[in-house]
SEVO-719839 format. One record per atom (N, C-alpha, C): residue in one letter; atom name; x, y, z. Coordinates in nm, 3 decimals, always signed. Example, Ala and Ser with C-alpha at 12.3 -4.5 7.8 and 13.67 -1.06 7.14 Angstrom:
BEGIN
REC  code  site       c1       c2       c3
REC     a     N   +1.319   -0.569   +0.780
REC     a    CA   +1.230   -0.450   +0.780
REC     a     C   +1.320   -0.330   +0.780
REC     s     N   +1.285   -0.225   +0.708
REC     s    CA   +1.367   -0.106   +0.714
REC     s     C   +1.290   +0.003   +0.787
END
This chain:
BEGIN
REC  code  site       c1       c2       c3
REC     m     N   +0.548   +4.859   +0.627
REC     m    CA   +0.582   +4.746   +0.539
REC     m     C   +0.569   +4.616   +0.620
REC     k     N   +0.635   +4.600   +0.733
REC     k    CA   +0.623   +4.485   +0.823
REC     k     C   +0.511   +4.425   +0.821
REC     h     N   +0.402   +4.480   +0.809
REC     h    CA   +0.268   +4.448   +0.862
REC     h     C   +0.234   +4.404   +0.708
REC     l     N   +0.234   +4.439   +0.634
REC     l    CA   +0.252   +4.390   +0.491
REC     l     C   +0.299   +4.264   +0.439
REC     i     N   +0.397   +4.246   +0.506
REC     i    CA   +0.491   +4.128   +0.486
REC     i     C   +0.409   +4.006   +0.527
REC     l     N   +0.384   +4.038   +0.669
REC     l    CA   +0.380   +3.915   +0.772
REC     l     C   +0.161   +3.902   +0.702
REC     l     N   +0.111   +4.018   +0.630
REC     l    CA   -0.040   +3.997   +0.612
REC     l     C   +0.014   +3.878   +0.465
REC     l     N   +0.099   +3.925   +0.418
REC     l    CA   +0.135   +3.842   +0.268
REC     l     C   +0.172   +3.695   +0.300
REC     m     N   +0.253   +3.710   +0.383
REC     m    CA   +0.272   +3.566   +0.443
REC     m     C   +0.180   +3.465   +0.513
REC     s     N   +0.086   +3.519   +0.595
REC     s    CA   -0.027   +3.466   +0.633
REC     s     C   -0.143   +3.414   +0.513
REC     l     N   -0.137   +3.507   +0.425
REC     l    CA   -0.231   +3.444   +0.320
REC     l     C   -0.167   +3.338   +0.213
REC     s     N   -0.065   +3.393   +0.215
REC     s    CA   +0.001   +3.250   +0.113
REC     s     C   +0.004   +3.133   +0.201
REC     l     N   -0.006   +3.070   +0.322
REC     l    CA   -0.010   +2.990   +0.372
REC     l     C   -0.153   +2.933   +0.375
REC     n     N   -0.219   +3.027   +0.404
REC     n    CA   -0.342   +2.982   +0.440
REC     n     C   -0.419   +2.967   +0.308
REC     c     N   -0.348   +2.979   +0.195
REC     c    CA   -0.426   +2.943   +0.046
REC     c     C   -0.448   +2.771   +0.042
REC     f     N   -0.304   +2.723   +0.082
REC     f    CA   -0.265   +2.584   +0.092
REC     f     C   -0.357   +2.502   +0.207
REC     a     N   -0.435   +2.574   +0.276
REC     a    CA   -0.465   +2.441   +0.369
REC     a     C   -0.645   +2.440   +0.329
REC     h     N   -0.660   +2.335   +0.343
REC     h    CA   -0.805   +2.279   +0.319
REC     h     C   -0.894   +2.266   +0.473
REC     d     N   -1.028   +2.296   +0.473
REC     d    CA   -1.093   +2.273   +0.567
REC     d     C   -1.231   +2.282   +0.511
REC     d     N   -1.294   +2.172   +0.602
REC     d    CA   -1.451   +2.150   +0.590
REC     d     C   -1.502   +2.088   +0.712
REC     g     N   -1.604   +2.072   +0.734
REC     g    CA   -1.674   +1.998   +0.890
REC     g     C   -1.843   +2.014   +0.855
REC     g     N   -1.896   +2.005   +0.945
REC     g    CA   -2.041   +1.961   +0.947
REC     g     C   -2.090   +1.940   +1.092
REC     t     N   -2.227   +1.869   +1.097
REC     t    CA   -2.284   +1.855   +1.243
REC     t     C   -2.349   +1.709   +1.185
REC     l     N   -2.330   +1.605   +1.323
REC     l    CA   -2.407   +1.515   +1.307
REC     l     C   -2.504   +1.540   +1.419
REC     g     N   -2.606   +1.501   +1.367
REC     g    CA   -2.761   +1.536   +1.465
REC     g     C   -2.750   +1.403   +1.579
REC     e     N   -2.880   +1.466   +1.592
REC     e    CA   -2.924   +1.372   +1.767
REC     e     C   -2.927   +1.273   +1.761
REC     e     N   -2.947   +1.189   +1.660
REC     e    CA   -2.982   +0.998   +1.641
REC     e     C   -2.873   +0.953   +1.711
REC     e     N   -2.861   +0.832   +1.756
REC     e    CA   -2.752   +0.756   +1.835
REC     e     C   -2.641   +0.732   +1.716
REC     k     N   -2.706   +0.693   +1.598
REC     k    CA   -2.560   +0.637   +1.504
REC     k     C   -2.570   +0.751   +1.406
REC     a     N   -2.460   +0.824   +1.353
REC     a    CA   -2.458   +0.908   +1.206
REC     a     C   -2.359   +0.893   +1.172
REC     v     N   -2.309   +0.914   +1.034
REC     v    CA   -2.208   +0.955   +0.974
REC     v     C   -2.200   +1.027   +0.861
REC     d     N   -2.121   +1.111   +0.827
REC     d    CA   -2.057   +1.166   +0.738
REC     d     C   -1.920   +1.121   +0.657
REC     y     N   -1.952   +1.160   +0.508
REC     y    CA   -1.871   +1.091   +0.424
REC     y     C   -1.806   +1.174   +0.364
REC     f     N   -1.655   +1.155   +0.325
REC     f    CA   -1.628   +1.238   +0.220
REC     f     C   -1.516   +1.182   +0.162
REC     l     N   -1.446   +1.216   +0.030
REC     l    CA   -1.340   +1.163   -0.041
REC     l     C   -1.297   +1.256   -0.069
REC     v     N   -1.167   +1.276   -0.085
REC     v    CA   -1.036   +1.327   -0.087
REC     v     C   -0.957   +1.268   -0.180
REC     s     N   -0.938   +1.339   -0.298
REC     s    CA   -0.872   +1.301   -0.410
REC     s     C   -0.727   +1.404   -0.401
REC     c     N   -0.620   +1.302   -0.451
REC     c    CA   -0.492   +1.384   -0.404
REC     c     C   -0.416   +1.328   -0.569
REC     s     N   -0.342   +1.457   -0.616
REC     s    CA   -0.327   +1.462   -0.744
REC     s     C   -0.187   +1.355   -0.751
REC     a     N   -0.140   +1.344   -0.874
REC     a    CA   -0.056   +1.217   -0.924
REC     a     C   +0.081   +1.233   -0.857
REC     d     N   +0.116   +1.369   -0.821
REC     d    CA   +0.231   +1.380   -0.774
REC     d     C   +0.236   +1.387   -0.625
REC     t     N   +0.144   +1.333   -0.539
REC     t    CA   +0.105   +1.333   -0.422
REC     t     C   +0.204   +1.200   -0.350
REC     d     N   +0.273   +1.217   -0.223
REC     d    CA   +0.301   +1.100   -0.140
REC     d     C   +0.224   +1.117   -0.014
REC     r     N   +0.150   +1.190   -0.001
REC     r    CA   +0.086   +1.206   +0.119
REC     r     C   -0.017   +1.266   +0.168
REC     m     N   -0.112   +1.255   +0.291
REC     m    CA   -0.231   +1.317   +0.301
REC     m     C   -0.214   +1.362   +0.447
REC     y     N   -0.256   +1.484   +0.493
REC     y    CA   -0.285   +1.540   +0.631
REC     y     C   -0.376   +1.531   +0.668
REC     f     N   -0.429   +1.503   +0.798
REC     f    CA   -0.558   +1.500   +0.799
REC     f     C   -0.565   +1.540   +0.975
REC     s     N   -0.650   +1.671   +1.015
REC     s    CA   -0.653   +1.653   +1.155
REC     s     C   -0.824   +1.678   +1.171
REC     i     N   -0.862   +1.655   +1.278
REC     i    CA   -0.990   +1.703   +1.352
REC     i     C   -1.031   +1.746   +1.467
REC     s     N   -1.119   +1.818   +1.469
REC     s    CA   -1.167   +1.895   +1.612
REC     s     C   -1.328   +1.931   +1.606
REC     t     N   -1.363   +1.913   +1.762
REC     t    CA   -1.487   +1.963   +1.800
REC     t     C   -1.477   +2.023   +1.929
REC     s     N   -1.580   +2.114   +1.959
REC     s    CA   -1.623   +2.175   +2.081
REC     s     C   -1.670   +2.094   +2.185
REC     n     N   -1.725   +1.954   +2.130
REC     n    CA   -1.848   +1.910   +2.200
REC     n     C   -1.770   +1.807   +2.305
REC     k     N   -1.796   +1.806   +2.405
REC     k    CA   -1.730   +1.668   +2.501
REC     k     C   -1.811   +1.523   +2.497
REC     s     N   -1.943   +1.565   +2.461
REC     s    CA   -1.994   +1.419   +2.458
REC     s     C   -2.107   +1.451   +2.318
REC     p     N   -2.149   +1.356   +2.249
REC     p    CA   -2.079   +1.221   +2.218
REC     p     C   -1.948   +1.229   +2.198
REC     l     N   -1.883   +1.148   +2.206
REC     l    CA   -1.738   +1.120   +2.164
REC     l     C   -1.747   +1.113   +1.972
REC     l     N   -1.660   +1.191   +1.942
REC     l    CA   -1.654   +1.184   +1.788
REC     l     C   -1.532   +1.145   +1.739
REC     s     N   -1.508   +1.073   +1.628
REC     s    CA   -1.415   +1.016   +1.597
REC     s     C   -1.379   +1.031   +1.426
REC     a     N   -1.271   +1.001   +1.341
REC     a    CA   -1.278   +0.977   +1.222
REC     a     C   -1.203   +0.891   +1.150
REC     q     N   -1.230   +0.805   +1.074
REC     q    CA   -1.138   +0.692   +1.008
REC     q     C   -1.094   +0.746   +0.891
REC     v     N   -0.972   +0.755   +0.865
REC     v    CA   -0.932   +0.771   +0.685
REC     v     C   -0.880   +0.629   +0.648
REC     s     N   -0.902   +0.587   +0.532
REC     s    CA   -0.870   +0.481   +0.438
REC     s     C   -0.809   +0.500   +0.322
REC     k     N   -0.746   +0.403   +0.283
REC     k    CA   -0.667   +0.429   +0.124
REC     k     C   -0.634   +0.294   +0.116
REC     g     N   -0.716   +0.192   +0.043
REC     g    CA   -0.682   +0.076   +0.007
REC     g     C   -0.676   -0.015   +0.113
REC     n     N   -0.620   -0.089   +0.159
REC     n    CA   -0.614   -0.189   +0.268
REC     n     C   -0.587   -0.098   +0.414
REC     f     N   -0.539   +0.041   +0.371
REC     f    CA   -0.493   +0.102   +0.506
REC     f     C   -0.593   +0.201   +0.579
REC     v     N   -0.619   +0.160   +0.685
REC     v    CA   -0.707   +0.246   +0.774
REC     v     C   -0.664   +0.295   +0.886
REC     t     N   -0.690   +0.431   +0.938
REC     t    CA   -0.649   +0.483   +1.069
REC     t     C   -0.746   +0.587   +1.169
REC     n     N   -0.749   +0.526   +1.282
REC     n    CA   -0.861   +0.590   +1.337
REC     n     C   -0.803   +0.731   +1.393
REC     i     N   -0.859   +0.843   +1.373
REC     i    CA   -0.845   +0.992   +1.463
REC     i     C   -0.936   +1.033   +1.551
REC     i     N   -0.862   +1.077   +1.635
REC     i    CA   -1.009   +1.160   +1.736
REC     i     C   -0.919   +1.300   +1.749
REC     p     N   -1.008   +1.396   +1.782
REC     p    CA   -1.011   +1.530   +1.809
REC     p     C   -0.882   +1.545   +1.875
REC     s     N   -0.893   +1.457   +2.002
REC     s    CA   -0.739   +1.525   +2.097
REC     s     C   -0.628   +1.431   +2.046
REC     r     N   -0.580   +1.372   +1.941
REC     r    CA   -0.517   +1.318   +1.903
REC     r     C   -0.404   +1.422   +1.815
REC     g     N   -0.437   +1.515   +1.760
REC     g    CA   -0.409   +1.624   +1.640
REC     g     C   -0.400   +1.585   +1.532
REC     g     N   -0.296   +1.628   +1.454
REC     g    CA   -0.276   +1.586   +1.297
REC     g     C   -0.209   +1.452   +1.291
REC     v     N   -0.237   +1.398   +1.172
REC     v    CA   -0.158   +1.293   +1.123
REC     v     C   -0.120   +1.292   +0.976
REC     e     N   -0.024   +1.219   +0.936
REC     e    CA   +0.012   +1.258   +0.807
REC     e     C   +0.033   +1.068   +0.736
REC     i     N   -0.076   +1.063   +0.661
REC     i    CA   -0.106   +0.941   +0.597
REC     i     C   -0.012   +0.924   +0.493
REC     i     N   +0.082   +0.827   +0.465
REC     i    CA   +0.156   +0.800   +0.381
REC     i     C   +0.120   +0.678   +0.294
REC     q     N   +0.033   +0.727   +0.205
REC     q    CA   +0.001   +0.643   +0.106
REC     q     C   -0.032   +0.691   -0.025
REC     g     N   +0.047   +0.793   -0.092
REC     g    CA   +0.058   +0.829   -0.211
REC     g     C   -0.062   +0.893   -0.286
REC     n     N   -0.065   +0.877   -0.383
REC     n    CA   -0.168   +0.990   -0.454
REC     n     C   -0.294   +0.889   -0.502
REC     g     N   -0.381   +0.934   -0.503
REC     g    CA   -0.518   +0.869   -0.538
REC     g     C   -0.660   +0.944   -0.447
REC     n     N   -0.753   +0.861   -0.403
REC     n    CA   -0.821   +0.864   -0.323
REC     n     C   -0.817   +0.823   -0.197
REC     y     N   -0.893   +0.913   -0.090
REC     y    CA   -0.860   +0.892   +0.065
REC     y     C   -0.998   +0.897   +0.107
REC     r     N   -1.045   +0.783   +0.187
REC     r    CA   -1.179   +0.813   +0.230
REC     r     C   -1.197   +0.854   +0.360
REC     i     N   -1.286   +0.923   +0.435
REC     i    CA   -1.311   +0.977   +0.513
REC     i     C   -1.408   +0.951   +0.587
REC     l     N   -1.475   +0.870   +0.696
REC     l    CA   -1.576   +0.888   +0.771
REC     l     C   -1.565   +0.952   +0.905
REC     v     N   -1.696   +1.066   +0.920
REC     v    CA   -1.686   +1.094   +1.046
REC     v     C   -1.795   +1.034   +1.112
REC     n     N   -1.766   +1.019   +1.265
REC     n    CA   -1.917   +0.955   +1.306
REC     n     C   -1.882   +0.960   +1.471
REC     k     N   -1.976   +0.947   +1.538
REC     k    CA   -2.017   +0.965   +1.678
REC     k     C   -2.058   +0.834   +1.752
REC     n     N   -2.030   +0.833   +1.896
REC     n    CA   -2.091   +0.701   +1.947
REC     n     C   -2.202   +0.723   +2.070
REC     g     N   -2.288   +0.823   +2.052
REC     g    CA   -2.406   +0.829   +2.126
REC     g     C   -2.510   +0.931   +2.081
REC     i     N   -2.620   +0.962   +2.163
REC     i    CA   -2.719   +1.057   +2.124
REC     i     C   -2.666   +1.178   +2.163
REC     g     N   -2.700   +1.278   +2.070
REC     g    CA   -2.683   +1.447   +2.083
REC     g     C   -2.635   +1.453   +1.976
REC     k     N   -2.642   +1.590   +1.935
REC     k    CA   -2.592   +1.657   +1.829
REC     k     C   -2.409   +1.716   +1.838
REC     v     N   -2.339   +1.685   +1.733
REC     v    CA   -2.182   +1.722   +1.781
REC     v     C   -2.159   +1.792   +1.652
REC     d     N   -2.080   +1.916   +1.647
REC     d    CA   -2.007   +2.019   +1.519
REC     d     C   -1.853   +1.946   +1.557
REC     y     N   -1.829   +1.955   +1.408
REC     y    CA   -1.673   +1.951   +1.391
REC     y     C   -1.618   +2.024   +1.309
REC     s     N   -1.504   +1.977   +1.269
REC     s    CA   -1.425   +2.098   +1.166
REC     s     C   -1.318   +1.989   +1.158
REC     f     N   -1.237   +1.989   +1.031
REC     f    CA   -1.131   +1.915   +1.003
REC     f     C   -1.043   +1.989   +0.887
REC     v     N   -0.911   +1.958   +0.895
REC     v    CA   -0.817   +2.029   +0.813
REC     v     C   -0.729   +1.904   +0.735
REC     y     N   -0.751   +1.948   +0.589
REC     y    CA   -0.690   +1.821   +0.499
REC     y     C   -0.604   +1.882   +0.411
REC     h     N   -0.507   +1.811   +0.364
REC     h    CA   -0.442   +1.863   +0.239
REC     h     C   -0.330   +1.728   +0.183
REC     c     N   -0.335   +1.737   +0.097
REC     c    CA   -0.236   +1.643   -0.001
REC     c     C   -0.101   +1.709   -0.035
REC     e     N   +0.004   +1.618   -0.018
REC     e    CA   +0.165   +1.694   -0.032
REC     e     C   +0.250   +1.625   -0.071
REC     n     N   +0.380   +1.670   -0.111
REC     n    CA   +0.484   +1.553   -0.181
REC     n     C   +0.618   +1.637   -0.119
REC     n     N   +0.681   +1.560   -0.046
REC     n    CA   +0.780   +1.656   -0.016
REC     n     C   +0.808   +1.748   +0.054
REC     g     N   +0.681   +1.782   +0.141
REC     g    CA   +0.616   +1.926   +0.239
REC     g     C   +0.579   +2.011   +0.129
REC     e     N   +0.554   +1.969   -0.004
REC     e    CA   +0.496   +2.077   -0.115
REC     e     C   +0.346   +2.008   -0.112
REC     h     N   +0.281   +2.136   -0.107
REC     h    CA   +0.130   +2.124   -0.135
REC     h     C   +0.103   +2.076   -0.273
REC     t     N   +0.024   +1.986   -0.303
REC     t    CA   -0.012   +1.955   -0.441
REC     t     C   -0.183   +1.921   -0.448
REC     d     N   -0.229   +1.922   -0.579
REC     d    CA   -0.354   +1.944   -0.600
REC     d     C   -0.456   +1.858   -0.503
REC     t     N   -0.573   +1.910   -0.431
REC     t    CA   -0.665   +1.877   -0.332
REC     t     C   -0.786   +1.890   -0.393
REC     e     N   -0.884   +1.778   -0.371
REC     e    CA   -1.003   +1.783   -0.423
REC     e     C   -1.102   +1.689   -0.327
REC     i     N   -1.222   +1.766   -0.255
REC     i    CA   -1.291   +1.693   -0.180
REC     i     C   -1.421   +1.678   -0.236
REC     f     N   -1.472   +1.557   -0.199
REC     f    CA   -1.625   +1.523   -0.264
REC     f     C   -1.693   +1.497   -0.104
REC     e     N   -1.816   +1.545   -0.043
REC     e    CA   -1.918   +1.544   +0.047
REC     e     C   -2.013   +1.481   -0.009
REC     y     N   -2.045   +1.316   +0.094
REC     y    CA   -2.166   +1.274   +0.118
REC     y     C   -2.211   +1.276   +0.252
REC     r     N   -2.308   +1.384   +0.266
REC     r    CA   -2.365   +1.392   +0.363
REC     r     C   -2.463   +1.281   +0.461
REC     q     N   -2.505   +1.267   +0.594
REC     q    CA   -2.582   +1.179   +0.618
REC     q     C   -2.714   +1.143   +0.551
REC     a     N   -2.775   +1.280   +0.482
REC     a    CA   -2.878   +1.207   +0.391
REC     a     C   -2.855   +1.162   +0.294
REC     d     N   -2.747   +1.176   +0.241
REC     d    CA   -2.705   +1.143   +0.077
REC     d     C   -2.659   +0.977   +0.102
REC     l     N   -2.645   +0.924   +0.214
REC     l    CA   -2.614   +0.758   +0.203
REC     l     C   -2.761   +0.682   +0.236
END
């Protein structure tokens, strides 16, 4: 019974997490673009990015309206308190060489998860 409760708890936590990722190719300049849409009852979006590559350096910029923040994998996650609507995410690198990455994102209001939708525009789409 104890194991069943723990399993159910982990499932309920995981259903609220959203993750995505990709690979930036060998070329020196590469960018992936994402748009995260947060529902009307949202007051913030959480975002974190990670990679196992040491080089080239990877970073992400999250923007909404006139607000922009830069996030690197070693920084951990950030809460971006900009309300509901669309958050733009650019993932880029600073040199030659392929880099794999993953990120976690979710919209929330007062600690509760709200509806979150993502749209992806990879390098080839831009």
